C-alpha positions as CSV (number, residue, x, y, z in Angstrom):
1,M,67.8,63.0,-101.7
2,Q,64.8,62.4,-100.3
3,K,65.3,61.2,-96.4
4,R,64.3,57.7,-94.5
5,W,62.4,58.0,-91.7
6,F,61.6,55.1,-89.5
7,N,59.1,54.7,-87.3
8,V,60.3,54.8,-83.6
9,G,56.5,54.7,-81.9
10,K,52.7,55.9,-82.3
11,I,51.1,57.7,-79.9
12,V,47.6,56.6,-78.5
13,N,46.4,59.0,-76.6
14,T,47.2,61.7,-73.6
15,H,47.8,60.9,-70.4
16,G,47.1,63.2,-67.7
17,V,46.6,67.5,-67.6
18,K,50.8,68.4,-68.7
19,G,51.3,67.1,-72.4
20,E,52.4,64.1,-71.1
21,I,51.8,61.3,-74.5
22,R,50.9,57.7,-73.8
23,V,53.0,56.0,-76.2
24,I,53.3,51.6,-77.8
25,S,56.9,52.0,-78.4
26,K,57.7,51.3,-82.2
27,T,61.4,50.9,-81.5
28,D,64.0,48.7,-80.7
29,F,66.1,50.6,-78.1
30,P,63.5,52.3,-76.1
31,E,65.8,53.4,-73.2
32,K,67.9,55.2,-75.9
33,R,66.2,56.5,-77.9
34,Y,63.6,58.0,-75.4
35,Q,66.4,60.0,-73.8
36,P,65.1,62.9,-72.9
37,G,67.0,66.1,-74.7
38,N,66.7,63.6,-77.8
39,T,64.8,65.1,-80.3
40,L,61.9,63.0,-82.5
41,Y,59.6,63.8,-85.2
42,I,55.6,63.9,-85.0
43,F,53.9,63.4,-88.0
44,T,50.6,63.7,-88.0
45,E,47.3,63.4,-90.7
46,Q,46.5,67.6,-90.1
47,Q,50.5,69.0,-90.6
48,E,52.3,68.1,-93.8
49,E,55.6,69.0,-92.0
50,P,56.3,67.1,-89.5
51,I,56.3,68.4,-85.7
52,Q,59.9,68.4,-84.7
53,A,59.8,67.6,-80.7
54,T,62.5,66.9,-77.3
55,V,61.8,64.7,-74.9
56,S,61.6,66.1,-71.3
57,S,60.8,63.3,-69.5
58,H,60.0,59.0,-70.4
59,R,58.6,56.8,-68.0
60,L,56.6,53.5,-68.9
61,H,52.8,53.1,-67.7
62,K,51.5,49.9,-67.4
63,Q,52.6,49.1,-71.0
64,F,52.7,52.3,-72.0
65,H,55.7,54.7,-73.2
66,L,55.0,57.7,-71.7
67,L,57.0,60.9,-72.9
68,Q,56.4,64.6,-72.1
69,F,58.3,67.0,-74.7
70,K,60.0,70.6,-74.4
71,E,57.0,72.0,-76.4
72,I,54.3,70.4,-75.3
73,S,52.6,71.7,-72.3
74,T,48.6,71.5,-72.3
75,L,46.3,68.6,-73.1
76,T,45.2,70.8,-75.8
77,E,48.6,70.5,-77.4
78,A,48.9,67.2,-77.2
79,E,45.3,66.0,-78.3
80,K,47.1,67.1,-81.8
81,L,49.2,64.5,-81.6
82,K,46.7,61.9,-81.0
83,N,47.2,59.0,-83.8
84,G,50.6,60.6,-84.9
85,L,53.9,58.3,-85.8
86,I,56.7,59.2,-83.6
87,K,59.9,58.6,-86.7
88,V,63.4,59.6,-87.0
89,P,65.6,60.0,-89.7
90,E,68.0,57.5,-90.4
91,D,70.6,59.5,-89.5
92,Q,69.9,59.2,-86.1
93,L,69.5,55.7,-86.2
94,G,73.5,55.5,-84.9
95,Q,75.6,53.0,-83.9
96,L,75.0,49.6,-82.6
97,A,76.8,47.2,-81.7
98,E,78.4,43.5,-83.2
99,D,75.2,41.9,-82.0
100,E,73.1,44.4,-82.2
101,Y,70.2,44.8,-85.1
102,Y,67.7,47.2,-86.4
103,F,64.2,45.8,-86.4
104,H,64.5,47.1,-90.0
105,E,66.9,44.3,-90.8
106,I,65.9,41.4,-89.1
107,I,62.4,41.9,-90.3
108,G,61.6,39.8,-93.8
109,C,65.2,38.1,-93.9
110,D,64.5,34.2,-94.4
111,V,65.0,32.1,-91.3
112,F,66.6,28.5,-92.1
113,S,67.8,25.6,-89.7
114,E,71.4,25.3,-89.0
115,E,70.9,21.5,-91.8
116,G,69.4,24.4,-94.6
117,D,66.1,23.8,-94.7
118,Q,64.2,26.8,-95.1
119,I,61.9,27.8,-91.8
120,G,60.2,30.8,-93.3
121,K,60.2,34.7,-93.3
122,V,60.8,36.9,-90.1
123,K,57.7,38.7,-90.4
124,E,57.0,40.7,-86.9
125,I,59.3,41.0,-83.7
126,L,57.5,40.9,-81.0
127,T,58.8,42.0,-77.6
128,P,57.4,41.2,-75.0
129,G,59.8,41.3,-71.7
130,A,63.0,39.4,-70.9
131,N,64.0,38.7,-75.0
132,D,62.8,39.7,-77.7
133,V,60.7,36.7,-79.7
134,W,61.0,36.3,-83.9
135,A,56.9,36.0,-86.1
136,I,58.4,33.7,-88.1
137,A,55.3,33.6,-91.9
138,R,55.8,29.8,-92.8
139,P,54.4,28.9,-96.2
140,G,51.3,26.9,-96.1
141,Q,51.3,27.0,-92.0
142,K,51.1,28.7,-89.1
143,D,53.7,31.8,-87.7
144,V,56.1,30.7,-85.5
145,L,56.9,31.9,-82.8
146,I,61.1,32.1,-82.2
147,P,62.9,33.4,-79.2
148,Y,65.3,35.6,-80.1
149,I,68.8,33.8,-78.0
150,K,71.8,32.6,-78.7
151,S,70.8,29.4,-78.1
152,V,69.0,29.5,-80.9
153,V,69.9,32.3,-83.3
154,K,73.0,31.0,-84.3
155,S,73.9,33.9,-87.4
156,I,72.2,36.6,-88.5
157,N,73.1,38.1,-91.7
158,V,71.6,41.4,-92.8
159,K,73.5,42.3,-95.6
160,E,71.8,38.6,-97.4
161,K,68.9,37.8,-95.5
162,I,69.7,34.7,-94.1
163,I,69.3,34.1,-89.9
164,K,71.0,30.5,-89.0
165,I,68.6,29.1,-85.7
166,H,69.5,25.8,-83.9
167,M,66.2,23.7,-84.4
168,M,65.5,22.4,-80.4
169,E,63.5,20.4,-79.7
170,G,59.9,21.3,-79.7
171,L,61.1,24.8,-81.3
172,L,58.9,24.0,-84.6
173,D,55.6,22.6,-82.3
174,E,52.0,23.6,-82.7
């Protein structure tokens, strides 16, 4: 059976001369995913097989995650990884707590009000800070941003791809 891979980051540049790379994170749990000792897989256009790499350090710098891998110790080696995608196999996703979800489980879900009115579909998840924000695509209207907080998101059923939200005043205002 073919492995399913999940994108957890994109390498946008190198950082410094010791092989550190600058990553835009696409993972739901960067503190777990980029933990030193973890194995990540780098997919580049130049390589047919993914490069297996072990995280040796992780830190935040501005809006980027800076990663150092045990196998990559020079700027020249790191340069070859530019524009690469960092992925993990499905079996590395791990177990989540009851109220935690992976991005790929939420994206594509239909969003309804508690009253049953369809609002749209989750198109993207943004991680600006304290809480995630879901971009909801609405047919014939502008997308709307919904904060992923308990007072708004009332239920999530990933099997049926249905999310119910509480329509707070002003939530759908332009």
